[in-house]
C-alpha positions as CSV (number, residue, x, y, z in Angstrom):
1,M,-0.4,7.9,-29.6
2,R,-2.6,9.5,-26.7
3,D,-5.3,7.5,-24.3
4,G,-6.4,9.3,-22.7
5,P,-6.5,13.4,-21.0
6,R,-3.2,14.3,-20.2
7,R,-3.2,15.3,-15.6
8,A,-0.7,17.4,-14.0
9,I,-0.3,16.9,-9.9
10,I,2.0,19.8,-8.2
11,D,2.4,18.3,-5.3
12,I,3.8,20.9,-2.0
13,G,5.2,18.4,0.0
14,S,7.5,19.3,3.3
15,N,10.8,18.5,1.7
16,S,10.3,19.0,-2.1
17,I,8.0,20.6,-4.5
18,R,7.2,19.0,-7.9
19,L,4.9,18.8,-11.0
20,V,4.7,15.5,-12.9
21,V,2.6,15.9,-15.9
22,Y,1.0,12.1,-16.8
23,D,0.5,11.1,-20.5
24,G,-1.2,8.0,-21.3
25,P,-3.5,5.3,-20.4
26,L,-5.8,6.4,-17.3
27,R,-4.9,2.3,-15.5
28,A,-1.3,2.9,-16.4
29,P,-0.5,7.1,-16.8
30,A,3.4,7.3,-18.4
31,I,5.2,10.1,-16.7
32,L,5.9,12.9,-19.5
33,F,7.4,15.7,-17.5
34,N,9.0,15.6,-13.9
35,E,10.2,18.3,-12.0
36,K,11.7,18.6,-8.3
37,V,12.4,21.7,-6.6
38,M,13.7,21.3,-2.5
39,A,12.7,24.9,-1.7
40,G,12.4,23.2,2.1
41,L,9.5,24.6,3.4
42,G,8.9,22.2,6.3
43,R,12.3,23.4,7.6
44,G,12.2,24.9,11.0
45,L,9.1,24.2,11.4
46,G,9.6,22.5,14.6
47,E,10.9,25.4,16.6
48,T,9.2,28.5,14.6
49,G,6.3,27.4,13.9
50,I,5.6,28.7,10.6
51,L,7.0,28.3,7.4
52,G,10.5,30.4,6.7
53,A,10.2,33.4,4.0
54,G,13.3,31.3,2.3
55,P,11.4,28.5,2.1
56,V,8.1,30.3,0.7
57,K,9.9,32.6,-1.7
58,T,11.3,29.5,-3.3
59,A,8.1,28.0,-3.6
60,L,6.4,30.6,-4.6
61,R,8.6,31.5,-7.8
62,A,8.7,27.4,-8.3
63,L,4.8,27.2,-8.4
64,E,4.8,29.5,-10.6
65,R,6.9,28.3,-13.2
66,F,4.6,24.6,-12.9
67,R,1.7,26.7,-14.0
68,A,2.8,28.1,-16.6
69,L,3.9,25.0,-17.5
70,T,1.4,23.0,-17.5
71,I,-0.5,25.5,-20.1
72,A,2.2,25.4,-21.9
73,M,2.1,21.2,-22.3
74,G,-1.8,21.3,-22.9
75,A,-3.2,19.8,-18.9
76,T,-6.3,19.1,-19.8
77,T,-6.5,19.4,-15.4
78,T,-4.4,20.2,-13.1
79,R,-4.6,19.3,-9.3
80,T,-2.3,21.0,-6.2
81,V,-2.2,19.3,-3.2
82,A,-0.7,20.8,-0.3
83,T,0.8,18.1,2.6
84,A,2.0,18.5,6.7
85,A,3.9,21.4,6.4
86,V,1.4,24.3,5.1
87,R,-1.6,21.9,7.6
88,D,1.1,22.2,10.9
89,A,2.5,25.4,10.5
90,R,0.5,28.8,11.4
91,N,1.2,31.1,8.4
92,G,0.0,27.8,6.2
93,S,-3.5,30.1,4.9
94,E,-1.5,32.9,4.2
95,F,0.9,30.8,1.9
96,L,-2.1,29.1,0.6
97,A,-3.6,32.5,-0.5
98,K,-0.3,33.9,-2.3
99,V,-0.3,30.2,-4.4
100,A,-3.8,31.0,-4.8
101,A,-2.9,34.9,-6.3
102,I,-0.7,32.8,-8.8
103,G,-4.2,31.3,-10.0
104,L,-3.9,28.0,-9.0
105,E,-6.6,26.5,-6.3
106,V,-4.7,24.5,-3.5
107,E,-6.3,21.3,-1.9
108,L,-4.5,21.1,1.9
109,L,-4.9,17.5,2.4
110,S,-5.1,15.7,5.9
111,G,-3.4,13.6,7.8
112,E,-5.6,11.0,6.6
113,E,-6.3,11.8,3.3
114,E,-2.8,12.4,2.8
115,A,-1.9,8.2,3.8
116,T,-5.1,7.0,1.6
117,A,-3.3,8.4,-2.0
118,S,-0.5,7.4,-0.2
119,G,-1.8,3.5,0.3
120,Y,-3.6,4.0,-3.4
121,G,-0.1,5.1,-5.5
122,V,1.0,1.6,-3.9
123,I,-1.5,-0.1,-4.5
124,S,-1.2,1.5,-8.0
125,A,1.5,0.4,-9.4
126,M,1.2,-3.3,-7.5
127,P,-2.0,-4.9,-7.3
128,E,-2.2,-7.8,-5.0
129,A,0.7,-5.7,-2.8
130,D,-0.7,-7.1,0.7
131,G,1.4,-5.4,3.8
132,I,2.1,-1.8,5.2
133,V,3.3,1.5,3.2
134,G,5.3,3.9,5.3
135,D,5.7,7.0,3.4
136,L,8.4,9.9,4.7
137,G,7.8,12.8,3.6
138,G,9.6,16.1,5.2
139,G,6.9,17.0,7.5
140,S,5.2,13.1,8.2
141,L,5.1,9.7,8.2
142,E,2.3,7.8,6.9
143,L,1.7,4.1,7.8
144,V,-0.9,2.3,5.8
145,R,-2.6,-1.4,5.4
146,I,-3.0,-2.2,2.5
147,R,-5.0,-5.9,0.7
148,G,-6.9,-6.9,-1.5
149,G,-7.0,-3.4,-3.5
150,E,-7.9,-1.6,-1.0
151,V,-6.7,1.3,1.9
152,C,-7.1,-0.6,5.3
153,A,-6.6,1.4,7.8
154,R,-4.1,4.7,8.0
155,V,-2.4,6.8,9.7
156,S,-0.1,9.9,9.7
157,L,2.4,11.1,12.1
158,P,5.2,14.0,12.8
159,L,8.2,12.0,11.8
160,G,9.0,13.6,8.7
161,V,13.1,13.5,7.8
162,L,13.4,16.9,8.8
163,R,12.1,16.3,12.0
164,L,13.9,13.1,12.7
165,A,17.5,15.5,13.7
166,A,15.6,17.3,16.6
167,V,14.5,14.0,18.9
168,R,18.1,12.0,18.0
169,A,19.4,14.7,18.9
170,S,17.8,14.5,23.0
171,G,20.0,11.6,23.3
172,R,20.8,7.8,23.1
173,G,17.2,5.9,22.0
174,A,15.3,8.9,22.4
175,L,14.6,8.2,18.2
176,D,13.5,4.2,19.2
177,R,11.4,5.7,22.2
178,H,9.4,7.9,20.4
179,V,8.7,6.2,17.5
180,R,7.0,3.1,20.1
181,K,5.1,5.9,21.5
182,L,3.4,7.5,18.6
183,L,2.4,4.1,17.8
184,K,0.6,3.6,20.9
185,K,-0.7,6.2,20.9
186,S,-2.0,6.1,17.7
187,G,-4.1,2.9,17.7
188,W,-2.0,1.0,15.7
189,V,-2.4,-2.6,15.2
190,I,0.7,-4.4,14.6
191,E,0.6,-7.2,12.2
192,K,3.7,-8.8,11.6
193,N,5.8,-10.7,9.0
194,L,4.1,-8.3,7.1
195,P,6.4,-6.4,4.3
196,F,6.5,-3.2,4.2
197,Y,7.0,-0.9,0.9
198,L,8.9,2.4,1.1
199,V,7.6,5.3,-0.4
200,G,9.3,8.9,0.2
201,G,12.3,10.3,-2.0
202,S,14.7,9.6,1.2
203,W,13.6,5.9,1.3
204,R,14.2,5.4,-1.9
205,A,17.7,7.2,-1.6
206,L,18.4,4.6,0.8
207,A,17.7,1.4,-1.9
208,R,20.0,3.2,-4.2
209,L,22.5,3.0,-1.5
210,H,21.6,-0.2,-1.1
211,M,21.5,-1.6,-4.6
212,H,25.4,-0.3,-4.6
213,L,26.4,-2.3,-1.6
214,V,25.2,-5.2,-3.1
215,M,26.0,-4.5,-7.3
216,W,22.1,-4.5,-8.3
217,P,22.5,-4.9,-12.2
218,L,19.2,-4.0,-13.0
219,P,19.3,0.5,-11.7
220,I,15.2,-0.1,-11.9
221,L,14.1,1.3,-8.0
222,H,10.4,0.1,-8.9
223,G,9.9,-3.3,-6.9
224,Y,13.5,-3.6,-5.7
225,A,13.6,-5.6,-2.8
226,M,15.1,-6.1,0.1
227,P,15.2,-8.7,3.1
228,S,14.1,-6.5,6.6
229,I,17.9,-6.5,8.4
230,A,19.0,-4.4,5.2
231,A,17.0,-1.6,7.6
232,A,19.9,-1.3,10.3
233,R,22.9,-2.3,8.1
234,L,22.5,0.6,6.3
235,V,22.3,2.3,9.6
236,R,25.4,0.5,10.4
237,V,27.1,1.6,6.7
238,L,26.0,5.0,7.2
239,A,27.6,5.4,10.1
240,Q,31.0,4.4,8.5
241,I,30.5,5.9,5.5
242,G,31.8,9.5,4.9
243,R,29.6,12.2,3.2
244,K,32.3,13.4,0.7
245,R,31.8,9.1,-0.2
246,L,28.2,8.9,-0.3
247,K,28.2,11.8,-2.5
248,E,30.6,9.8,-4.7
249,I,27.8,7.5,-5.7
250,A,25.9,8.3,-8.6
251,T,22.6,7.2,-7.7
252,I,22.0,8.9,-4.8
253,Q,21.0,12.7,-5.5
254,S,23.0,15.1,-3.5
255,S,20.1,16.9,-2.1
256,R,18.5,14.2,-0.7
257,A,22.2,12.8,0.8
258,P,22.5,14.9,3.9
259,A,18.6,12.9,5.4
260,L,19.4,9.8,4.8
261,V,21.0,9.0,8.5
262,D,17.7,10.1,9.8
263,A,15.5,8.0,7.7
264,A,17.2,4.9,7.9
265,A,17.2,5.4,11.8
266,L,13.7,5.6,11.3
267,L,13.7,2.7,9.3
268,A,15.5,0.5,11.3
269,I,13.1,1.5,14.1
270,L,10.4,0.8,12.0
271,V,11.3,-2.5,10.8
272,R,11.8,-3.7,14.8
273,S,8.5,-1.9,16.3
274,L,6.2,-4.0,13.1
275,E,8.7,-7.7,12.5
276,S,8.3,-6.6,9.1
277,S,9.2,-9.7,6.5
278,A,10.8,-8.0,3.6
279,L,11.0,-4.1,2.1
280,I,9.8,-3.2,-1.5
281,V,10.2,-0.1,-2.5
282,S,7.5,1.4,-4.4
283,A,8.5,4.3,-7.1
284,A,4.1,5.5,-7.5
285,G,2.7,7.1,-3.9
286,L,0.9,9.8,-3.0
287,R,0.5,11.3,-6.9
288,E,-0.1,8.2,-8.4
289,G,-2.5,7.2,-5.2
290,L,-5.0,10.4,-6.3
291,L,-5.4,9.6,-10.2
292,F,-5.5,5.8,-8.7
293,E,-8.4,7.8,-6.7
294,N,-10.7,9.0,-9.6
295,L,-11.0,6.1,-12.2
296,S,-14.0,4.3,-11.6
297,P,-14.1,0.5,-10.4
298,E,-13.7,-0.8,-13.8
299,Q,-10.7,0.5,-14.6
300,R,-9.0,0.3,-11.7
301,S,-9.5,-3.6,-12.2
302,E,-7.1,-3.7,-15.0
303,D,-3.5,-4.7,-14.8
304,P,-1.5,-1.8,-14.9
305,L,1.1,-3.7,-16.2
306,I,-1.2,-4.9,-19.5
307,A,-2.5,-1.5,-20.4
308,A,1.0,-0.2,-20.3
309,A,2.3,-2.4,-22.7
310,R,-0.6,-2.6,-25.2
311,E,0.2,1.2,-25.3
312,S,3.2,1.5,-25.7
313,G,2.9,-1.6,-28.3
314,A,0.2,0.3,-30.7
315,R,2.8,3.3,-30.0
316,Q,6.1,2.0,-31.5
317,G,4.9,-1.7,-33.6
318,R,3.3,-1.4,-36.9
319,F,-0.1,-2.9,-35.9
320,A,-1.7,-1.9,-32.8
321,E,-4.0,-5.3,-32.6
322,H,-0.9,-7.5,-33.1
323,G,0.7,-8.6,-29.8
324,D,-2.9,-9.7,-28.8
325,V,-3.5,-11.6,-31.4
326,L,0.0,-13.6,-31.6
327,H,-0.3,-14.5,-27.7
328,E,-3.6,-16.7,-28.0
329,W,-2.1,-17.7,-31.5
330,I,1.0,-19.0,-29.6
331,A,-1.0,-20.2,-26.4
332,P,-1.8,-23.9,-27.7
333,L,1.5,-24.7,-27.2
334,F,1.8,-23.1,-23.1
335,G,-0.7,-24.9,-21.8
336,H,0.8,-26.0,-18.4
337,E,2.2,-22.4,-17.6
338,S,1.7,-20.7,-14.4
339,T,-1.4,-17.5,-14.5
340,V,1.8,-15.6,-13.1
341,D,3.9,-16.9,-16.5
342,T,0.9,-16.2,-19.2
343,R,0.6,-12.7,-18.3
344,L,4.3,-12.7,-18.8
345,R,4.2,-14.3,-22.1
346,H,1.4,-11.8,-22.9
347,T,3.2,-8.4,-21.9
348,A,6.0,-9.9,-24.3
349,C,3.8,-10.6,-27.6
350,L,1.8,-6.8,-27.0
351,L,5.7,-5.9,-26.8
352,G,6.7,-7.9,-29.8
353,D,7.4,-4.7,-32.5
354,V,8.9,-2.3,-30.2
355,A,11.9,-2.6,-32.1
356,W,11.2,-2.9,-35.8
357,A,12.2,0.7,-36.9
358,A,15.8,0.1,-34.7
359,N,18.6,-0.4,-36.9
360,P,18.5,-4.5,-37.6
361,D,21.3,-5.3,-36.0
362,F,20.5,-3.7,-32.5
363,R,16.5,-4.5,-32.6
364,A,17.4,-7.9,-29.7
365,E,19.7,-4.9,-27.6
366,R,16.6,-2.7,-28.9
367,G,13.6,-5.4,-27.2
368,L,16.0,-6.4,-24.6
369,E,16.1,-2.8,-23.1
370,I,12.4,-2.1,-23.4
371,A,12.1,-4.7,-20.8
372,L,14.5,-4.9,-18.2
373,H,14.9,-0.5,-18.4
374,G,11.0,0.6,-19.5
375,N,8.7,2.4,-16.8
376,W,7.1,-0.4,-15.8
377,V,3.9,-1.6,-12.5
378,G,3.0,-4.3,-11.5
379,I,6.0,-6.9,-12.3
380,D,9.6,-7.9,-10.3
381,A,13.5,-8.3,-11.5
382,R,12.8,-11.8,-13.1
383,G,9.2,-11.3,-14.2
384,R,11.6,-8.0,-16.5
385,A,14.3,-10.6,-17.1
386,M,11.8,-12.9,-19.0
387,V,9.8,-10.1,-20.8
388,A,13.6,-9.4,-21.7
389,Q,14.6,-12.8,-22.7
390,A,11.3,-13.5,-24.8
391,L,11.9,-10.0,-26.0
392,F,15.6,-10.4,-27.0
393,T,15.3,-13.8,-28.3
394,S,12.8,-12.7,-30.6
395,F,14.0,-10.0,-32.1
396,G,16.6,-12.5,-33.7
397,G,19.6,-12.2,-29.9
398,S,21.8,-15.4,-29.5
399,G,21.3,-17.0,-25.8
400,V,21.3,-16.1,-23.4
401,A,19.9,-12.3,-22.9
402,P,22.3,-10.0,-21.0
403,V,22.0,-9.6,-17.2
404,A,18.6,-11.3,-17.3
405,D,20.8,-15.3,-16.1
406,V,21.3,-12.4,-12.4
407,L,17.2,-11.9,-12.4
408,A,15.8,-14.8,-13.2
409,S,16.2,-18.6,-13.9
410,P,18.1,-20.9,-16.6
411,V,14.3,-22.8,-16.0
412,D,12.8,-19.7,-16.9
413,L,14.9,-17.7,-19.2
414,A,14.8,-21.2,-21.3
415,M,11.2,-20.8,-21.0
416,A,11.6,-17.4,-22.2
417,A,13.2,-18.1,-24.7
418,R,11.0,-20.8,-25.9
419,W,8.5,-18.0,-25.8
420,G,10.3,-15.7,-28.1
421,L,11.0,-18.5,-31.3
422,A,7.1,-18.8,-31.0
423,M,6.7,-14.9,-31.2
424,R,9.6,-14.9,-34.2
425,L,7.0,-17.6,-36.0
426,G,4.7,-15.9,-35.5
427,Q,5.9,-12.5,-36.8
428,R,7.7,-14.0,-40.0
429,L,4.6,-15.7,-40.6
430,S,2.1,-12.9,-40.3
431,G,4.7,-10.0,-41.2
432,G,3.3,-8.4,-38.3
433,V,-0.5,-8.3,-39.0
434,V,-3.2,-10.0,-37.6
435,G,-5.3,-11.8,-40.9
436,P,-2.2,-14.9,-41.7
437,L,-2.3,-15.2,-37.9
438,N,-6.2,-15.2,-38.1
439,A,-6.4,-18.1,-41.4
440,S,-3.5,-20.8,-39.3
441,Q,-3.7,-22.7,-35.9
442,I,0.3,-23.7,-34.3
443,G,-0.2,-26.5,-31.7
444,T,1.7,-29.3,-29.7
445,D,1.4,-33.4,-29.8
446,T,3.7,-36.2,-28.5
447,A,6.3,-35.4,-31.0
448,S,6.3,-32.4,-32.7
449,I,4.8,-28.5,-33.3
450,W,2.2,-28.8,-35.9
451,L,1.3,-25.8,-37.9
452,K,-2.2,-25.3,-40.2
453,L,-3.1,-23.2,-42.7
454,D,-6.1,-22.5,-43.9
455,E,-6.7,-22.4,-47.9
456,S,-6.0,-19.0,-47.6
457,G,-2.4,-18.7,-46.2
458,N,-1.4,-21.6,-48.7
459,G,1.6,-19.6,-50.0
460,L,2.5,-18.1,-46.6
461,Y,5.0,-21.3,-45.7
462,G,8.3,-20.2,-47.7
463,E,11.7,-20.8,-46.9
464,V,12.4,-18.8,-43.8
465,V,9.2,-19.4,-41.7
466,E,9.8,-23.1,-42.8
467,R,13.4,-22.3,-40.7
468,R,11.8,-20.5,-37.9
469,H,9.3,-23.4,-37.6
470,R,11.9,-26.2,-37.0
471,Q,14.3,-23.7,-34.1
472,L,10.8,-23.8,-32.4
473,A,10.1,-27.5,-32.1
474,T,14.2,-28.0,-31.3
475,S,13.8,-26.1,-28.4
476,L,10.9,-28.1,-27.1
477,G,12.3,-30.9,-28.4
478,K,10.5,-31.8,-30.9
479,I,10.3,-31.8,-34.5
480,A,8.8,-29.3,-37.2
481,R,5.0,-30.6,-39.7
482,L,2.9,-29.1,-41.4
483,A,-0.6,-30.4,-40.5
């Protein structure tokens, strides 16, 4: 099932060149294809002022392949952008002419445009984000102040990861002084105690290292949060750990390892300079921001988690409309929950039929996997755990879902299990279609969980439905009653 055009973005960065093809809902695009080539266009640019012949050859070969792939995949639109290295190189225009000869029209983004897109990328995946985005590329660092779904301030600084080693080589404390000088010169207004949102492959690799160090059980980068002191700790760890041992960490790409020391040093300096309150990883950045900028105000206002869950539920479930109706049907049982939890319950209901085609003995595990490891945005680790617990219970899992107990509190998971039991009842009563739900009501009073069936639904209350009704009522400390 496809909802919206297939869109491709080719990002010619200073370190890597990447093709990403997106499909699915406009507000919550799914990555259909993702390929990266580490061309290193910006390598040596600071010393020579030009793009090297070797990197240019590698880049052109990759771009020719990427163009062919976008055609083969039926991309409706292909947007090709170039950033700092091409922008700064004396032979940048010559390179762009060669790319044009391949058949790709390139937009050369200004530093401000690059920063704006990065900011909107984070907003697209974290609508409530309020803080500073730091997008570290090979040739530049973009700082963006985001608040209330808008980009409020932005600056592009020549602090790309390929430039840092030369600065640090000039002496102890040189990078610290250089960063502070650039911040002052840019006029960047420092607001203390704001979260710092990490964008860019080098900083994501640092987050994976931190996950490894703390033995974090959820291997999902987006939304991963670290205390601000983690930046200084990573500097110390990288000073002690050998490159061989670093390469043994399977989650860190070997191509990123050489830049980690410099990336960590820059992050630690920025955290001290900005007095950041926390570090939060965003899997979305410039490319997602370019897509988001093209949306209408109405499309931007959609909840990306709900949009993605609705599309996934419709694609993997049996009856597309059932999740929304199920959410409304069980709502009277959970009238005192927060708006945050209502949104999570809605997400669980939209995904409430995604495991129907799995082996019956593994449906609970399938639901757990989708919730914990799905490519969702707009949700944190607690939220993933609660949706996972709801699906695990709904699909017949017993007790606390594996891993979930590390990510959410027992109280949270108990509530999510009740969502799952209510969903399980609704699914069994209705057979997965909306008619029986529309012909029935469920509610609660001081002593019971009551179920009322219209005349057309009187025959639906069978033995299995009755058993699931009792299970739900027991979990809420009440009795099951037909009204």
